[in-house]
VEXTIVO-448224 format. One line per field, with one value per residue: chain; residue in one letter; x, y negated, z negated of N, C-alpha, C, O in turn. Coordinates in nm, 4 decimals, always signed. Atoms other than C-alpha are relative to their C-alpha. Layout:
N
unit	A,...
code	A,...
n_x	X,...
n_y	Y,...
n_z	Z,...
ca_x	X,...
ca_y	Y,...
ca_z	Z,...
c_x	X,...
c_y	Y,...
c_z	Z,...
o_x	X,...
o_y	Y,...
o_z	Z,...
This chain:
98
unit	A,A,A,A,A,A,A,A,A,A,A,A,A,A,A,A,A,A,A,A,A,A,A,A,A,A,A,A,A,A,A,A,A,A,A,A,A,A,A,A,A,A,A,A,A,A,A,A,A,A,A,A,A,A,A,A,A,A,A,A,A,A,A,A,A,A,A,A,A,A,A,A,A,A,A,A,A,A,A,A,A,A,A,A,A,A,A,A,A,A,A,A,A,A,A,A,A,A
code	M,S,T,G,G,A,F,G,G,N,R,G,L,R,P,I,P,P,E,K,G,I,F,P,L,D,H,L,H,E,C,D,A,E,K,K,E,Y,L,G,C,L,K,S,S,A,H,K,S,E,Q,C,R,H,L,S,K,K,Y,L,E,C,R,M,A,K,N,L,M,A,K,Q,D,M,T,E,L,G,F,S,G,V,N,E,L,D,S,T,E,D,K,N,K,E,S,I,R,H
n_x	+0.1420,+0.0288,+0.1623,+0.0058,+0.0710,-0.0935,-0.0722,-0.0233,+0.1358,+0.0474,+0.0629,+0.0882,+0.0374,+0.0376,-0.1195,+0.0626,-0.0079,-0.0588,+0.0907,+0.0448,+0.0296,-0.1049,+0.0686,-0.0687,-0.0988,+0.0196,-0.0551,+0.0575,-0.0900,+0.1039,-0.0506,-0.1813,+0.0093,-0.0177,-0.1425,-0.1621,-0.0344,-0.0510,-0.1607,-0.0447,+0.0234,-0.0935,-0.1864,-0.0494,-0.0226,-0.1266,+0.0913,+0.0966,+0.1365,+0.0651,+0.0209,+0.0843,+0.1020,+0.1756,+0.0226,+0.0344,+0.0737,+0.0925,+0.0085,+0.1051,+0.1000,+0.0312,-0.0024,+0.1212,+0.1052,-0.0151,+0.0717,-0.1241,-0.0366,+0.1417,+0.0405,-0.0440,-0.0092,-0.1339,-0.0829,-0.0667,-0.0896,-0.1327,+0.0097,+0.1131,-0.1206,-0.0747,+0.0954,-0.0347,-0.1165,+0.0223,+0.0253,-0.1255,-0.1084,+0.0402,+0.0246,-0.1362,-0.0209,+0.0569,-0.0932,-0.1727,+0.0633,+0.0548
n_y	-0.1066,-0.0620,-0.0178,-0.1744,-0.0821,-0.1045,-0.0478,+0.0905,-0.0347,+0.1082,-0.0084,+0.0906,-0.0340,-0.1041,-0.0879,-0.0288,-0.1920,-0.0224,-0.0026,-0.1236,-0.1308,-0.0937,-0.1041,-0.0955,-0.1210,-0.1273,-0.0826,-0.1392,-0.0270,-0.0421,+0.0327,-0.0116,+0.0050,+0.1435,+0.0864,-0.0447,+0.0416,+0.1017,+0.0709,-0.1061,+0.0898,+0.1263,-0.0606,-0.0658,+0.1233,+0.1159,+0.0988,+0.1102,-0.0215,+0.0300,-0.1430,-0.0606,+0.0448,-0.1630,-0.0999,+0.0842,+0.0048,-0.1240,-0.0249,+0.0689,-0.0519,-0.0683,+0.0579,+0.0361,-0.1040,-0.0377,+0.0920,+0.0287,+0.1660,+0.0157,-0.0341,+0.1719,-0.0100,-0.0073,+0.1611,+0.1005,-0.0429,+0.0062,-0.1097,+0.0183,-0.0065,-0.1042,-0.1043,+0.0045,-0.0769,-0.1413,-0.0525,-0.0031,-0.1362,-0.1152,+0.0118,-0.0658,-0.1465,-0.0718,+0.0126,-0.0309,-0.1518,-0.0387
n_z	-0.0197,-0.0886,-0.0170,-0.0975,+0.1309,-0.0112,-0.1281,-0.1396,-0.1083,+0.0333,+0.0486,-0.0127,-0.1182,-0.0240,-0.1170,-0.1251,-0.0442,-0.1690,-0.0954,-0.0186,+0.0994,-0.0161,+0.0090,+0.0823,-0.0577,-0.0729,+0.1370,-0.0250,-0.1145,-0.1041,-0.1506,+0.0072,-0.1708,-0.0566,+0.0323,-0.0383,-0.1929,-0.0030,+0.1192,-0.1143,-0.1117,+0.0183,+0.0280,-0.1064,-0.1247,+0.0726,+0.0728,-0.1186,+0.0167,-0.0956,-0.0661,+0.1072,+0.0293,-0.0122,+0.1466,+0.1141,+0.0106,+0.0451,+0.1263,+0.0467,-0.0461,+0.1241,+0.1269,+0.0335,-0.0039,+0.1614,+0.0961,+0.0927,-0.0240,-0.0575,-0.1175,-0.0327,-0.0963,-0.0290,-0.0987,+0.1005,+0.0313,-0.0828,-0.0587,-0.1201,-0.0963,+0.0353,-0.0514,-0.1071,+0.0461,+0.0230,-0.1053,-0.0897,+0.0150,-0.0312,-0.1465,-0.0220,+0.0317,-0.0736,-0.1155,+0.0416,-0.0162,-0.1414
ca_x	+2.0284,+2.0156,+1.6629,+1.7517,+1.5860,+1.7865,+2.0438,+2.0285,+1.5960,+1.3790,+1.1660,+0.8141,+0.8061,+0.5728,+0.7623,+0.6484,+0.5285,+0.6754,+0.5077,+0.4119,+0.3493,+0.4898,+0.4162,+0.4553,+0.7720,+0.7423,+0.7841,+0.5934,+0.8159,+0.5304,+0.7438,+1.0951,+1.0660,+1.0475,+1.3135,+1.5686,+1.5137,+1.5502,+1.8528,+1.9810,+1.9171,+2.1355,+2.4386,+2.4662,+2.4360,+2.6949,+2.3977,+2.2528,+1.8984,+1.7731,+1.8359,+1.6165,+1.3518,+1.0403,+1.1695,+1.1295,+0.7931,+0.6881,+0.8088,+0.6046,+0.3063,+0.3312,+0.3720,+0.0321,-0.1354,-0.0193,-0.1529,+0.2079,+0.1911,-0.1258,-0.2455,-0.1191,-0.1264,+0.2462,+0.2920,+0.2656,+0.5280,+0.7751,+0.6872,+0.5566,+0.7319,+0.8409,+0.5743,+0.7270,+1.0833,+0.9625,+0.8122,+1.1296,+1.3385,+1.1264,+1.1347,+1.5169,+1.5440,+1.3135,+1.5540,+1.8592,+1.6647,+1.5677
ca_y	-2.8392,-2.5688,-2.5063,-2.1368,-1.8697,-1.5316,-1.3901,-1.7245,-1.6452,-1.9585,-2.0126,-2.1173,-2.0177,-1.7361,-1.4252,-1.3940,-1.0288,-0.8922,-0.9606,-0.5829,-0.4629,-0.2068,+0.1689,+0.4612,+0.7190,+1.0313,+1.2358,+1.5401,+1.5179,+1.5325,+1.3285,+1.4721,+1.6350,+1.2880,+1.1203,+1.3999,+1.3766,+1.0397,+0.9759,+1.3284,+1.0575,+0.8014,+1.0124,+1.1706,+0.8070,+0.6211,+0.4550,+0.2667,+0.2428,+0.1402,+0.4919,+0.6443,+0.4142,+0.7105,+0.8947,+0.5834,+0.4967,+0.8714,+0.8789,+0.5740,+0.7175,+0.9675,+0.8026,+0.6102,+0.9482,+1.0630,+0.7509,+0.6592,+0.3070,+0.1184,+0.1763,-0.0965,-0.1213,-0.0002,-0.3617,-0.5344,-0.3256,-0.4069,-0.1028,-0.2442,-0.0686,+0.2633,+0.4903,+0.4073,+0.4764,+0.8421,+0.9266,+0.8042,+1.0716,+1.3033,+1.2718,+1.2740,+1.5962,+1.7581,+1.6329,+1.7385,+2.1047,+2.1138
ca_z	-2.2542,-2.0786,-1.8698,-1.7402,-1.9493,-2.0224,-1.7660,-1.5512,-1.4770,-1.4953,-1.7575,-1.7119,-1.3537,-1.2446,-1.0564,-0.6945,-0.5876,-0.3065,+0.0114,+0.0879,-0.2488,-0.4178,-0.3836,-0.5336,-0.4737,-0.3169,-0.6786,-0.4978,-0.1943,+0.0455,+0.3533,+0.2719,+0.6273,+0.7848,+0.5656,+0.6155,+1.0163,+0.9760,+0.7416,+0.9843,+1.2948,+1.1230,+1.0193,+1.3860,+1.5667,+1.3032,+1.1297,+1.4654,+1.3499,+1.6428,+1.8157,+1.5126,+1.5374,+1.6258,+1.3429,+1.0658,+1.2196,+1.1856,+0.8175,+0.7354,+0.9272,+0.6841,+0.4048,+0.4758,+0.5517,+0.2018,+0.0320,-0.0548,+0.0818,+0.2423,+0.5607,+0.7907,+1.1566,+1.3255,+1.5466,+1.2306,+1.0978,+1.3683,+1.5662,+1.9015,+2.1959,+2.0046,+2.1627,+2.4890,+2.3423,+2.2604,+2.5907,+2.7518,+2.5687,+2.5831,+2.9599,+2.9374,+2.7534,+2.9337,+3.2627,+3.0841,+3.0437,+3.4170
c_x	-0.0356,-0.1832,-0.0295,-0.0375,+0.1426,+0.0593,-0.0196,-0.1548,-0.0378,-0.1217,-0.1398,-0.0426,-0.0871,+0.0994,-0.0946,-0.0098,+0.0307,-0.1078,-0.0646,-0.0715,+0.0824,-0.0568,+0.0452,+0.1224,-0.0537,+0.0104,-0.0357,+0.0650,-0.0772,+0.0720,+0.1301,+0.0616,+0.0955,+0.0841,+0.1019,+0.0142,+0.0232,+0.1022,+0.1301,+0.0623,+0.1504,+0.1214,+0.0551,+0.0122,+0.0602,-0.0903,-0.0701,-0.1662,-0.0941,-0.0009,-0.1042,-0.1555,-0.1474,+0.0335,-0.0366,-0.1596,-0.0991,+0.0230,-0.0853,-0.1565,-0.0308,-0.0210,-0.1772,-0.1002,+0.0094,-0.0801,+0.0997,+0.0301,-0.1458,+0.0396,+0.0039,+0.0344,+0.1797,+0.0468,+0.0312,+0.1413,+0.1393,+0.0173,-0.0544,+0.1077,+0.0542,-0.0660,+0.0714,+0.1718,-0.0120,-0.0134,+0.1452,+0.1132,-0.0300,+0.0303,+0.1680,+0.0635,-0.0638,+0.1271,+0.1227,-0.0202,+0.0236,+0.1665
c_y	+0.0704,+0.0392,+0.1340,+0.1098,+0.1391,+0.0642,-0.1220,+0.0116,-0.1877,+0.0077,-0.0475,+0.0427,+0.1718,+0.0917,+0.0359,+0.1500,+0.0163,+0.0073,+0.1230,+0.0955,+0.0767,+0.1317,+0.1033,+0.1033,+0.1004,+0.1205,+0.1192,+0.0761,+0.0222,-0.0826,+0.0103,+0.0341,-0.0980,-0.0470,+0.1113,+0.0071,-0.1259,-0.0349,+0.1598,-0.1204,-0.1035,+0.0769,+0.0369,-0.1454,-0.1093,-0.0842,-0.1082,+0.0186,-0.0171,+0.1263,+0.1128,-0.0830,+0.0328,+0.0612,-0.1019,-0.0480,+0.1647,+0.0275,-0.0797,+0.0153,+0.1036,-0.0259,-0.0721,+0.1194,+0.0608,-0.1059,-0.0538,-0.1817,-0.0162,+0.0025,-0.1098,+0.0369,-0.0002,-0.1633,-0.0588,+0.0204,-0.0109,+0.1218,-0.0376,+0.0877,+0.1642,+0.0994,+0.0292,+0.0678,+0.1703,+0.0956,-0.0019,+0.1098,+0.0918,+0.0864,+0.0289,+0.1170,+0.0695,-0.0237,+0.0636,+0.1860,+0.0848,+0.0152
c_z	+0.0981,+0.0544,+0.0802,-0.1287,+0.0009,+0.1354,+0.1140,+0.0542,-0.0371,-0.0911,+0.0198,+0.1360,+0.0153,+0.0995,+0.1073,+0.0588,+0.1137,+0.1346,+0.0453,-0.1187,-0.0588,+0.0255,-0.0186,+0.0666,+0.0095,-0.0829,+0.0674,+0.1714,+0.1108,+0.1481,+0.0022,+0.1252,+0.0584,-0.0449,+0.0534,+0.1646,+0.0163,-0.0430,+0.1213,+0.1173,+0.0050,-0.0234,+0.1362,+0.1207,-0.0813,-0.0339,+0.1123,-0.0298,+0.1179,+0.1091,-0.0986,-0.0249,-0.0135,-0.1131,-0.1612,+0.0463,-0.0223,-0.1356,-0.0678,+0.0362,-0.0961,-0.1244,-0.0412,+0.0223,-0.1175,-0.0819,-0.0502,+0.0789,+0.0878,+0.1325,+0.0900,+0.1509,+0.0774,+0.0667,-0.1161,-0.1157,+0.0783,+0.1485,+0.1232,+0.0826,-0.0548,+0.0731,+0.1426,-0.0186,+0.0034,+0.1044,+0.0960,-0.0102,-0.0033,+0.1655,+0.0135,-0.0503,+0.0636,+0.1728,-0.0147,+0.0244,+0.1124,+0.0920
o_x	-0.1046,-0.2765,-0.1215,-0.0054,+0.2448,-0.0106,-0.0155,-0.1670,+0.0358,-0.2075,-0.1300,-0.1642,-0.0389,+0.1812,-0.2020,+0.0840,+0.0051,-0.2041,-0.1747,-0.1299,+0.1978,-0.1793,+0.1637,+0.1086,-0.1554,+0.0412,+0.0453,+0.0521,-0.0309,+0.0226,+0.2055,+0.1561,+0.2179,+0.1667,+0.1885,+0.1203,+0.0992,+0.1573,+0.2411,+0.1822,+0.2324,+0.2270,+0.1764,+0.0672,+0.0447,-0.0646,-0.1360,-0.2262,-0.2060,-0.0919,-0.1383,-0.2414,-0.2393,-0.0551,-0.0882,-0.2177,-0.2156,-0.0617,-0.1533,-0.2385,-0.1414,-0.0990,-0.2414,-0.2178,-0.0980,-0.1666,+0.0799,+0.1273,-0.2140,+0.1536,-0.0643,+0.1096,+0.2432,+0.1553,+0.1451,+0.1947,+0.2474,+0.1071,-0.1582,+0.2266,+0.1248,+0.0159,+0.0835,+0.2130,+0.0690,+0.0444,+0.1911,+0.1855,+0.0521,+0.0426,+0.2116,+0.1671,+0.0131,+0.1755,+0.2005,+0.0478,+0.0726,+0.1685
o_y	+0.0274,+0.0562,+0.1703,+0.1015,+0.1354,+0.0824,-0.0928,-0.0064,-0.2695,+0.0867,-0.1701,+0.0576,+0.2706,+0.0481,+0.0908,+0.2227,-0.0572,+0.0839,+0.0881,+0.2038,+0.0832,+0.1233,+0.1228,+0.1418,+0.1200,+0.2249,+0.2069,+0.1822,+0.1027,-0.0439,-0.0689,-0.0253,-0.1012,-0.0800,+0.0777,+0.0009,-0.1440,-0.1308,+0.1347,-0.1473,-0.1369,+0.0404,+0.0199,-0.1483,-0.2272,-0.1991,-0.2065,+0.1078,+0.0343,+0.1314,+0.2184,-0.0468,-0.0146,+0.0934,-0.0460,-0.0615,+0.1794,+0.1056,-0.0284,-0.0421,+0.1087,+0.0364,-0.0595,+0.1015,+0.1070,-0.0634,-0.1053,-0.2572,+0.0770,-0.0112,-0.2097,+0.1330,-0.1054,-0.2188,-0.0979,-0.0653,+0.0337,+0.1232,+0.0238,+0.0865,+0.2199,+0.1838,+0.1456,+0.1688,+0.2346,+0.2042,+0.0877,+0.1603,+0.1832,+0.2050,+0.1278,+0.1589,+0.1576,+0.0785,+0.0991,+0.2612,+0.1974,+0.0455
o_z	+0.1905,-0.0241,+0.1536,-0.2472,+0.0695,+0.2350,+0.2335,+0.1753,-0.0921,-0.0518,+0.0260,+0.1479,-0.0402,+0.1806,+0.0829,+0.0916,+0.2090,+0.1389,+0.0878,-0.1154,-0.0165,+0.0343,+0.0085,+0.1827,-0.0571,-0.0255,+0.0372,+0.2325,+0.1915,+0.2540,+0.0588,+0.1770,+0.0707,+0.0402,+0.1343,+0.2268,+0.1114,+0.0111,+0.1681,+0.1257,+0.0905,+0.0282,+0.1480,+0.2308,-0.0497,+0.0019,+0.0788,+0.0302,+0.1159,+0.1918,-0.0452,-0.1053,-0.0803,-0.1922,-0.2579,-0.0613,-0.0593,-0.1790,-0.1566,-0.0354,-0.1499,-0.1965,-0.1455,-0.0091,-0.1562,-0.1585,-0.1603,+0.0799,+0.1306,+0.1768,+0.0671,+0.1673,+0.0705,+0.0495,-0.1414,-0.1861,+0.0399,+0.2328,+0.1477,+0.0509,+0.0293,+0.1097,+0.1809,+0.0385,+0.0702,+0.1078,+0.1668,+0.0757,+0.0040,+0.1958,+0.0725,+0.0013,+0.1019,+0.2215,+0.0738,+0.0942,+0.1213,+0.2113
């Protein structure tokens, strides 16, 4: 006798929702500019996401501002210290210009 459900699922067990819940897709493309900037950064950095963290943060902040996801402190999403990276990058860019 099999205890599994259709497609190998367990019958009788309640599914567990994702920790952060679900959030609506950006059907109106309200954060497309931030998304494209982040994806462009990933492409140019050989998909090294740590070099694009500031853009990832910017994208999530856009989603929160447009109510496409729940507002949450960025440190809870793993972005502690990202501001320091931004200012360091800005200083490096300025020193290159001069």
